[in-house]
Structures are given as structure tokens and as C-alpha cells.
N, C-alpha and C positions, 0 to 999 in steps of 0.2 A: 466744573470738573477740573481737578488739579492735573498737571502733566503726568504724575504717577498714576492717578486713577484712569486717565485716558489710555496710557500704555497698558495697564492691567486689563482694561476693557477690550482692547484690541487683541492682546494675547489670549485672553479667555475665549473670545469669539472665534478666533482662528483655531485654537486647540479643540474647542467643542465641535467645530465643523469638520476637522480632519482626523480626530482621534479614532474614529471607526471607519474611515475611508479605506476601502480595499486597496487602492492604488498607492497609499502612502506607506513607505517602509520605515521612515524615521522622520522626526521633526525636532528641531532644537533652535534655541536662540544663541547666536554668537555675539561677536562685537563687544561693546563696552559692558553689556549686561553680563556676559560670560567672564570678562576679565576683572570685574569689580570696579569698573570706571564709569558706571552709569550715572548720568546726571539728567536734569530736566530738559536738556537740549539734545540728548542722545536719540539717534534714530533706532529703528528696530531691524536688526540683522537676522532675519529668519531663514533657516535652512530647511528645505523640504526635500527628502530623498524619495524619488519615485521614478518609475519608468516613463519614457517619453510618451507611451501610449495613454498614460493617465494624466498627462500635463493639462490638457484643455479642461477636463472635468475638475481637476484640482484648482486651476485658476478660477473657474466658475464658482466653486465652493468657497474659496477665499474671498472673492468679490461679494458674494451673498453675505458672508459673515461680516465683512467690513461695512457693508451698507447698513447693517443693523446697529453699528456704532456711530457712524458719521456718513455724510454725503461724500461719495467718491467724485473728485473733480478731474482726475486724469488717470487713465489706464494705459500702460505700455506693456505690450507682450512681445517678447523677442524670442527667436529660436535660440536654443543653447549654442554656445560657441563650439566649433569642432575641437576634438582632442584626439590624441594618438595613444594607442595602446600597443606595446611591444608584443610581438607574436609569442614569445616565450614567457612573458610576465603575466601573472594573474592580476586582474584589477582588484582582487580582494587580498593580495599579499601586502603586508605592512611595509612601509618604507623602511630602509635601514636606519637604525638609530645612530645619531652622532654621539660621540663620547662626552661632549660637553656642549652647552648652548652656543659658545663662541664658534665651535666647529661647524654647527649647523648653518650659520650665517656667513661663513667665510667663503 
């Protein structure tokens, strides 16, 4: 199996396992695949948006999907890092847009 075929098999397996999962709000691949810099050495930067109450079931579904593609040799599960939300700010409010890319990184 080529690296591209392996990557596709992993993505297909995870998507098939999560597409109908009630706890998943969104799923996408970021990183080099999203920026057009994908090569045979790229990892898979998968983002799954879900509530914490669904996390264990989603991890289990992903592990079952991956085990159908290859043998899992290591699993690491960590609690999400803490974050702060301002009292007056909605977590669904978009961040203010910078007038230019250089402004965003200054």
C-alpha cells in the first residue's frame, strides 16, 4: 500500500465511523492536507468537534475504525487542556478580522 493509499484508508475509515455519530458536530482535516503542502511524510491532523460527554465514545469509534486499517501500537488519551471564556463573550462569536495578514501576526 502506498503512503497515499494508507492515508486515504485511514481517512475513509474514520469518516465512515463518525459521519453518523450523534456526538460529532464537525470533522475536518487540517495541517498540510488543508494547506496544499501534503507529501508522503505528512501526518494526519484531524479535528473532531464534539462535546466532552461524547469524547470517550468517539475515541472508541476512532480506535475501532483504525484497527480495521492497521494494528494500533500505542494509544494516548489526554484530557483537553483548560481554557478560559470571557463572561461577556460568546464562544460562537467570530474573532475580529485583521485588516491584513501582517496585522494578524504582529
